[in-house]
C-alpha positions as CSV (number, residue, x, y, z in Angstrom):
1,X,60.5,15.7,-98.7
2,X,57.9,14.1,-96.5
3,X,58.2,10.6,-94.9
4,X,56.2,7.7,-96.5
5,X,53.3,6.3,-94.4
6,X,53.5,2.5,-93.7
7,X,50.6,0.3,-94.9
8,X,47.6,0.1,-92.5
9,X,48.2,-3.6,-91.7
10,X,51.7,-2.6,-90.4
11,X,50.7,0.6,-88.7
12,X,50.2,-0.8,-85.2
13,X,50.5,-4.6,-84.9
14,X,50.1,-4.4,-81.1
15,X,46.8,-2.6,-81.5
16,X,45.6,-5.1,-84.2
17,X,46.4,-8.0,-81.8
18,X,44.4,-6.3,-79.0
19,X,41.5,-5.7,-81.3
20,X,41.6,-9.3,-82.6
21,X,41.7,-10.6,-79.0
22,X,38.9,-8.3,-77.9
23,X,36.8,-9.4,-80.9
24,X,37.5,-13.1,-80.1
25,X,36.4,-12.6,-76.4
26,X,33.3,-10.8,-77.5
27,X,32.4,-13.6,-79.9
28,X,33.0,-16.1,-77.1
29,X,30.8,-14.1,-74.7
30,X,28.1,-13.8,-77.3
31,X,28.1,-17.5,-77.9
32,X,27.8,-18.1,-74.1
33,X,24.9,-15.7,-73.9
34,X,23.2,-17.4,-76.9
35,X,23.7,-20.8,-75.3
36,X,22.1,-19.6,-72.1
37,X,19.2,-18.0,-73.9
38,X,18.6,-21.2,-75.9
39,X,18.8,-23.4,-72.8
40,X,16.5,-21.0,-70.9
41,X,13.9,-21.2,-73.6
42,X,14.2,-24.9,-73.8
43,X,13.7,-25.2,-70.1
44,X,10.7,-23.0,-70.1
45,X,9.1,-25.1,-72.9
46,X,9.7,-28.4,-71.1
47,X,7.5,-29.8,-68.4
48,X,9.1,-32.8,-66.6
49,X,12.6,-32.9,-65.0
50,X,13.7,-35.3,-67.7
51,X,12.4,-33.0,-70.5
52,X,14.1,-30.1,-68.9
53,X,17.5,-31.9,-68.6
54,X,17.3,-33.3,-72.2
55,X,16.5,-29.8,-73.6
56,X,19.5,-28.3,-71.8
57,X,21.8,-31.0,-73.0
58,X,20.6,-30.7,-76.5
59,X,21.4,-26.9,-76.4
60,X,24.8,-27.6,-74.9
61,X,25.8,-29.9,-77.8
62,X,25.3,-27.0,-80.2
63,X,28.1,-25.0,-78.6
64,X,30.6,-27.6,-77.3
65,X,32.5,-30.4,-78.9
66,X,30.7,-33.4,-77.4
67,X,29.6,-36.9,-78.4
68,X,27.6,-37.5,-75.2
69,X,26.3,-35.7,-72.2
70,X,24.1,-36.7,-69.3
71,X,22.5,-35.5,-66.1
72,X,22.6,-37.7,-63.1
73,X,20.7,-37.1,-59.8
74,X,21.9,-38.3,-56.4
75,X,19.8,-40.1,-53.9
76,X,22.0,-40.3,-50.7
77,X,19.3,-42.1,-48.8
78,X,19.7,-45.2,-50.9
79,X,23.4,-44.5,-51.9
80,X,22.4,-44.5,-55.6
81,X,22.5,-42.2,-58.5
82,X,19.8,-42.1,-61.2
83,X,20.5,-41.1,-64.8
84,X,17.8,-38.5,-65.4
85,X,18.6,-37.6,-69.0
86,X,21.2,-38.4,-71.7
87,X,22.0,-36.9,-75.1
88,X,24.5,-38.7,-77.4
89,X,25.1,-39.6,-80.9
90,X,25.4,-43.4,-80.6
91,X,24.2,-46.3,-78.6
92,X,25.2,-47.1,-75.0
93,X,24.2,-49.4,-72.2
94,X,23.6,-46.4,-69.9
95,X,20.0,-45.3,-70.2
96,X,17.8,-42.7,-68.6
97,X,16.2,-44.2,-65.5
98,X,19.1,-46.5,-64.8
99,X,20.3,-46.5,-61.2
100,X,24.1,-46.7,-60.4
101,X,25.8,-47.3,-57.0
102,X,27.3,-44.0,-55.7
103,X,30.8,-45.5,-55.4
104,X,30.9,-45.9,-59.2
105,X,30.5,-42.1,-59.6
106,X,33.3,-39.5,-59.6
107,X,34.7,-38.7,-56.2
108,X,32.2,-36.5,-54.5
109,X,34.6,-34.4,-52.4
110,X,35.4,-31.7,-54.9
111,X,31.8,-31.8,-56.2
112,X,30.5,-31.2,-52.6
113,X,32.7,-28.2,-52.5
114,X,31.2,-26.9,-55.7
115,X,34.3,-27.7,-57.8
116,X,34.0,-29.4,-61.2
117,X,36.1,-32.4,-62.3
118,X,38.0,-32.2,-65.6
119,X,39.9,-35.0,-67.3
120,X,41.9,-34.2,-70.5
121,X,42.3,-37.8,-71.5
122,X,40.4,-40.7,-70.0
123,X,42.6,-43.2,-71.9
124,X,45.4,-42.0,-69.5
125,X,43.5,-41.3,-66.2
126,X,40.1,-42.9,-65.7
127,X,39.6,-43.0,-62.0
128,X,36.1,-44.5,-61.6
129,X,33.9,-47.3,-63.1
130,X,31.8,-44.8,-65.0
131,X,34.8,-43.0,-66.4
132,X,36.3,-46.3,-67.7
133,X,33.0,-47.3,-69.2
134,X,32.7,-43.9,-71.0
135,X,36.1,-44.4,-72.5
136,X,35.9,-48.1,-73.4
137,X,32.3,-48.3,-74.5
138,X,31.6,-44.8,-75.9
139,X,35.0,-43.5,-77.0
140,X,35.1,-40.6,-74.7
141,X,38.5,-38.9,-74.2
142,X,37.9,-35.4,-72.8
143,X,35.6,-35.4,-69.8
144,X,33.8,-32.8,-67.7
145,X,31.8,-33.5,-64.5
146,X,30.1,-30.4,-63.2
147,X,28.3,-30.2,-59.8
148,X,24.6,-29.3,-59.7
149,X,23.9,-27.5,-56.4
150,X,20.9,-25.8,-55.0
151,X,21.2,-23.8,-51.8
152,X,24.6,-25.3,-51.2
153,X,23.3,-28.9,-51.5
154,X,24.7,-31.2,-54.1
155,X,21.7,-32.8,-55.9
156,X,23.5,-34.3,-58.9
157,X,26.1,-33.9,-61.7
158,X,26.2,-33.0,-65.4
159,X,28.7,-35.0,-67.5
160,X,30.0,-33.9,-70.9
161,X,32.4,-35.9,-73.0
162,X,34.3,-35.5,-76.3
163,X,36.1,-38.0,-78.6
164,X,39.3,-35.8,-78.8
165,X,41.7,-35.3,-75.8
166,X,42.0,-31.8,-74.3
167,X,38.8,-30.6,-76.0
168,X,37.7,-28.4,-73.1
169,X,39.5,-25.2,-72.3
170,X,38.6,-22.6,-69.7
171,X,35.9,-21.1,-71.9
172,X,34.1,-24.4,-72.5
173,X,34.3,-25.3,-68.9
174,X,32.7,-22.0,-67.9
175,X,30.0,-22.4,-70.5
176,X,29.1,-25.9,-69.2
177,X,29.0,-24.7,-65.6
178,X,26.8,-21.8,-66.6
179,X,24.3,-24.3,-67.9
180,X,24.6,-26.7,-65.0
181,X,23.8,-23.9,-62.4
182,X,20.3,-22.9,-63.7
183,X,19.6,-26.4,-64.7
184,X,19.9,-27.6,-61.1
185,X,17.4,-25.0,-60.0
186,X,15.0,-25.8,-62.8
187,X,15.1,-29.6,-62.1
188,X,14.6,-29.0,-58.3
189,X,11.6,-26.8,-59.0
190,X,10.2,-29.3,-61.5
191,X,10.6,-32.1,-59.1
192,X,8.9,-30.1,-56.3
193,X,6.1,-29.3,-58.8
194,X,5.7,-33.0,-59.6
195,X,5.6,-33.9,-55.9
196,X,2.9,-31.3,-55.3
197,X,0.9,-32.5,-58.4
198,X,1.2,-36.2,-57.3
199,X,0.1,-35.3,-53.8
200,X,-2.8,-33.2,-55.2
201,X,-3.8,-36.1,-57.5
202,X,-3.8,-38.5,-54.5
203,X,-5.8,-36.1,-52.4
204,X,-8.3,-35.6,-55.2
205,X,-8.6,-39.3,-55.7
206,X,-9.2,-39.8,-52.0
207,X,-11.8,-37.0,-51.9
208,X,-13.5,-38.5,-55.0
209,X,-13.6,-41.9,-53.3
210,X,-14.9,-40.5,-50.0
211,X,-17.5,-38.4,-51.9
212,X,-18.7,-41.5,-53.8
213,X,-18.9,-43.5,-50.6
214,X,-20.8,-40.7,-48.9
215,X,-23.2,-40.3,-51.8
216,X,-23.7,-44.0,-51.9
217,X,-24.3,-44.1,-48.1
218,X,-26.7,-41.1,-48.4
219,X,-28.6,-42.7,-51.2
220,X,-28.9,-46.1,-49.4
221,X,-30.0,-44.5,-46.1
222,X,-32.4,-42.2,-47.7
223,X,-33.9,-45.0,-49.8
224,X,-34.2,-47.3,-46.8
225,X,-35.9,-44.6,-44.8
226,X,-38.7,-44.4,-47.3
227,X,-40.3,-47.7,-46.3
228,X,-40.8,-47.0,-42.5
229,X,-41.8,-43.4,-43.3
230,X,-44.4,-44.6,-45.8
231,X,-45.8,-46.9,-43.0
232,X,-45.9,-44.1,-40.5
233,X,-47.6,-41.8,-43.0
234,X,-50.1,-44.4,-44.1
235,X,-51.1,-45.4,-40.6
236,X,-51.5,-41.8,-39.6
237,X,-53.7,-41.1,-42.6
238,X,-55.7,-44.3,-41.8
239,X,-56.1,-43.3,-38.2
240,X,-57.2,-39.8,-39.2
241,X,-59.8,-41.1,-41.7
242,X,-61.3,-43.9,-39.6
243,X,-60.9,-42.9,-36.0
244,X,-60.8,-39.1,-35.9
245,X,-64.2,-39.0,-34.2
246,X,-62.8,-41.0,-31.3
247,X,-59.9,-38.6,-30.7
248,X,-60.1,-35.6,-28.5
249,X,-58.6,-32.2,-29.6
250,X,-55.1,-33.1,-28.2
251,X,-55.2,-36.4,-30.0
252,X,-56.1,-34.7,-33.3
253,X,-53.3,-32.2,-32.8
254,X,-50.7,-34.9,-32.2
255,X,-51.9,-36.8,-35.2
256,X,-51.5,-33.6,-37.3
257,X,-48.0,-33.2,-36.0
258,X,-47.2,-36.8,-37.0
259,X,-48.6,-36.2,-40.5
260,X,-46.9,-32.8,-40.9
261,X,-43.5,-34.2,-39.9
262,X,-43.7,-37.3,-42.1
263,X,-44.4,-34.9,-45.0
264,X,-41.4,-32.8,-44.1
265,X,-39.2,-35.9,-43.7
266,X,-40.4,-37.1,-47.1
267,X,-39.3,-33.9,-48.7
268,X,-36.0,-34.0,-47.0
269,X,-35.4,-37.6,-48.2
270,X,-36.3,-36.6,-51.7
271,X,-33.8,-33.7,-51.6
272,X,-31.1,-35.9,-50.2
273,X,-31.7,-38.5,-52.9
274,X,-31.6,-35.7,-55.5
275,X,-28.3,-34.4,-54.1
276,X,-26.7,-37.9,-54.1
277,X,-27.8,-38.5,-57.7
278,X,-26.2,-35.3,-58.9
279,X,-22.7,-36.7,-58.1
280,X,-23.3,-39.8,-60.3
281,X,-25.6,-38.3,-63.0
282,X,-24.0,-37.8,-66.4
283,X,-23.8,-34.1,-67.4
284,X,-25.3,-33.6,-70.9
285,X,-24.6,-30.1,-72.2
286,X,-26.8,-28.6,-74.9
287,X,-27.8,-25.1,-75.9
288,X,-30.5,-23.8,-73.7
289,X,-33.0,-20.9,-74.1
290,X,-32.3,-19.5,-70.6
291,X,-35.3,-17.2,-70.4
292,X,-37.6,-20.0,-71.5
293,X,-36.2,-22.2,-68.9
294,X,-36.7,-19.6,-66.1
295,X,-40.3,-19.1,-67.1
296,X,-40.8,-22.9,-67.1
297,X,-39.2,-23.1,-63.6
298,X,-41.6,-20.3,-62.4
299,X,-44.5,-22.6,-63.1
300,X,-43.2,-25.1,-60.6
301,X,-41.9,-22.6,-58.1
302,X,-44.9,-20.4,-57.8
303,X,-47.9,-22.0,-56.0
304,X,-51.5,-21.2,-56.6
305,X,-52.3,-17.6,-55.6
306,X,-48.7,-16.5,-55.6
307,X,-48.8,-15.1,-59.2
308,X,-50.7,-12.0,-58.2
309,X,-48.8,-11.5,-54.9
310,X,-45.3,-11.4,-56.3
311,X,-44.0,-9.3,-59.2
312,X,-41.4,-11.3,-61.2
313,X,-39.4,-9.5,-63.9
314,X,-37.3,-11.7,-66.2
315,X,-35.0,-9.8,-68.6
316,X,-33.6,-11.1,-71.8
317,X,-31.0,-13.8,-70.8
318,X,-28.2,-15.1,-73.0
319,X,-28.5,-18.7,-74.0
320,X,-26.2,-21.2,-72.3
321,X,-24.6,-24.6,-72.9
322,X,-25.7,-26.7,-69.9
323,X,-27.5,-29.8,-68.7
324,X,-31.2,-28.7,-69.0
325,X,-32.6,-30.9,-66.3
326,X,-29.9,-30.0,-63.8
327,X,-30.1,-26.3,-64.5
328,X,-33.9,-26.4,-64.2
329,X,-33.4,-27.6,-60.6
330,X,-31.2,-24.5,-60.0
331,X,-33.8,-22.1,-61.2
332,X,-36.6,-23.9,-59.3
333,X,-34.7,-23.7,-56.0
334,X,-33.5,-20.1,-56.4
335,X,-37.0,-18.9,-57.5
336,X,-38.7,-20.9,-54.7
337,X,-36.3,-19.4,-52.2
338,X,-37.0,-15.9,-53.4
339,X,-40.7,-16.4,-53.3
340,X,-40.6,-17.9,-49.8
341,X,-38.5,-15.2,-48.3
342,X,-40.7,-12.4,-49.8
343,X,-43.8,-13.9,-48.1
344,X,-44.0,-11.1,-45.5
345,X,-42.7,-8.3,-47.7
346,X,-45.0,-5.6,-48.8
347,X,-44.9,-5.3,-52.7
348,X,-42.6,-8.3,-53.1
349,X,-40.4,-8.1,-56.2
350,X,-38.1,-10.6,-57.9
351,X,-35.7,-9.6,-60.8
352,X,-33.9,-12.1,-63.0
353,X,-31.2,-10.8,-65.4
354,X,-27.6,-11.3,-66.6
355,X,-24.4,-9.3,-66.6
356,X,-20.8,-9.7,-67.7
357,X,-18.5,-10.9,-64.9
358,X,-16.4,-7.8,-65.4
359,X,-19.5,-5.7,-64.3
360,X,-20.1,-7.4,-61.0
361,X,-18.1,-8.1,-57.8
362,X,-16.9,-11.6,-58.1
363,X,-15.5,-13.1,-54.9
364,X,-11.7,-13.2,-55.0
365,X,-11.6,-17.0,-54.3
366,X,-13.6,-17.7,-57.5
367,X,-11.9,-17.9,-60.9
368,X,-14.2,-16.2,-63.4
369,X,-13.1,-14.8,-66.8
370,X,-14.2,-11.2,-67.4
371,X,-16.2,-12.3,-70.5
372,X,-18.3,-15.0,-68.7
373,X,-22.0,-14.4,-68.2
374,X,-23.2,-14.1,-64.6
375,X,-26.9,-15.0,-64.1
376,X,-28.5,-13.0,-61.3
377,X,-31.7,-13.3,-59.3
378,X,-32.5,-10.7,-56.7
379,X,-35.4,-10.2,-54.3
380,X,-36.5,-7.6,-51.7
381,X,-37.4,-10.2,-49.0
382,X,-36.1,-11.1,-45.6
383,X,-32.5,-11.5,-46.7
384,X,-29.9,-12.9,-44.2
385,X,-27.0,-11.9,-42.0
386,X,-23.9,-11.9,-44.3
387,X,-21.8,-13.0,-41.3
388,X,-23.0,-16.5,-41.9
389,X,-22.7,-16.5,-45.7
390,X,-20.1,-19.3,-45.6
391,X,-22.8,-21.7,-44.4
392,X,-25.3,-20.8,-47.0
393,X,-24.6,-23.6,-49.5
394,X,-24.0,-26.4,-47.0
395,X,-26.3,-29.3,-46.4
396,X,-28.8,-28.8,-43.6
397,X,-27.5,-25.2,-43.1
398,X,-30.4,-22.8,-42.4
399,X,-30.0,-19.1,-41.6
400,X,-33.7,-18.7,-40.5
401,X,-35.8,-20.5,-38.0
402,X,-37.9,-23.3,-39.5
403,X,-41.0,-21.8,-37.9
404,X,-40.5,-18.6,-39.9
405,X,-39.6,-20.1,-43.3
406,X,-39.9,-23.8,-43.9
407,X,-37.4,-25.8,-45.9
408,X,-35.2,-28.9,-45.8
409,X,-31.8,-27.0,-45.8
410,X,-30.7,-29.0,-48.9
411,X,-32.0,-26.8,-51.8
412,X,-29.0,-24.4,-52.0
413,X,-26.6,-27.4,-51.6
414,X,-28.2,-28.8,-54.8
415,X,-27.7,-25.4,-56.5
416,X,-24.1,-25.4,-55.5
417,X,-23.5,-29.0,-56.6
418,X,-25.1,-28.4,-60.1
419,X,-23.2,-25.2,-60.7
420,X,-19.8,-26.7,-59.6
421,X,-20.4,-29.7,-61.9
422,X,-20.7,-27.3,-64.8
423,X,-17.4,-25.8,-63.9
424,X,-19.0,-22.6,-62.6
425,X,-19.4,-20.9,-59.3
426,X,-22.3,-19.5,-57.2
427,X,-22.3,-16.8,-54.5
428,X,-24.7,-14.5,-52.8
429,X,-25.0,-11.0,-51.2
430,X,-27.5,-9.9,-48.6
431,X,-28.3,-7.9,-45.5
432,X,-30.9,-8.9,-43.0
433,X,-34.2,-7.3,-43.9
434,X,-33.0,-5.9,-47.2
435,X,-33.4,-8.8,-49.6
436,X,-30.9,-11.1,-51.2
437,X,-29.1,-11.4,-54.5
438,X,-27.8,-14.7,-55.9
439,X,-25.2,-15.0,-58.7
440,X,-24.0,-18.0,-60.7
441,X,-21.8,-18.8,-63.8
442,X,-21.6,-21.9,-65.8
443,X,-17.9,-22.1,-66.4
444,X,-15.9,-21.5,-69.6
445,X,-18.1,-23.7,-71.6
446,X,-21.4,-22.3,-70.3
447,X,-22.1,-18.8,-71.6
448,X,-20.0,-15.7,-72.5
449,X,-20.6,-12.3,-73.8
């Protein structure tokens, strides 16, 4: 006769207990992982240090018994603590942004050493002003104060409180500390980012102010130079018309030099005034037939007799959203340059076309989306030494002698200013004697393929 088998529930009570304990630990571990995942996601979505801290505290309340929690940052230079964020169910006099004397905070010694402070019942042992206020005003009994450290430096604390005594065991304490550790790093990074952003904003403001002052100065000086220049030009003309028969050959030559230089100075002043106006002129975008605009600009760039000398090929160009008057200046300057520098070239040729940014070599320092349109103008003229390419778009920067190719040295600065105002970029490639190629985009709002 065989022995009867005991029921499954009584087969191995020790094994059942172990399985139950293992299951409980796994559930606790899963809850901790879920908490950290939720806190990490909340931190990534937040932007400011306060938002980051609030998001972490909100996540913590979903896993721990708590009626309030807060993050407080230390400022040892002023011996003050600032409440960065708070999450609680009811009202309290303690508010985010409030500053508290450091001697009202929990004793810093264990916190400095990286050890949290736990109090099972504040009604029995409230050691600091803050702890007494938490118990008397907010009904906190159980209390955790966790250090927030970055690279060994104590930067603040995270407080969590519950209305029941002895609410926090080892697992709850570990969960809270696992939130406090990454939270400290996230807040430090967010604060550094804010400092960099504020510094950048201040620098941008200062640059904008200095640029406005410089543009105003340039405009005033250029405008004031017109009057004496007109006088010199007028008297030179008058002398040439009325007294040329009384001048010898040298006198006529010198008078011609005066006239020629007043004309050059007049063009320079006009270009400087145009450059200064660009900084203050309102940018008015509208859809532009780019090929039609290039052909219109050709009429201004090409002087009498040049049409037959230079072959200009304009391909179909994508339309663009841009300020028409400003962009016309760009094409006039680029076309004028190409015509000027092909003056001594046999069979001069200029090609105007467009490509996708992904199909050309965009300089690494420029941010251009692959789908943006790049407008291109290339010639087979004199070109320039690419060692000096960084000077190309500066004011008064010339890569050729004025006796070889005349110009004011402002035209390409105007091109750069217009393109940058559109949010685009402009660059060039060349080798001396092998022609030059200029590229420009009009930013994300300009044109795309």
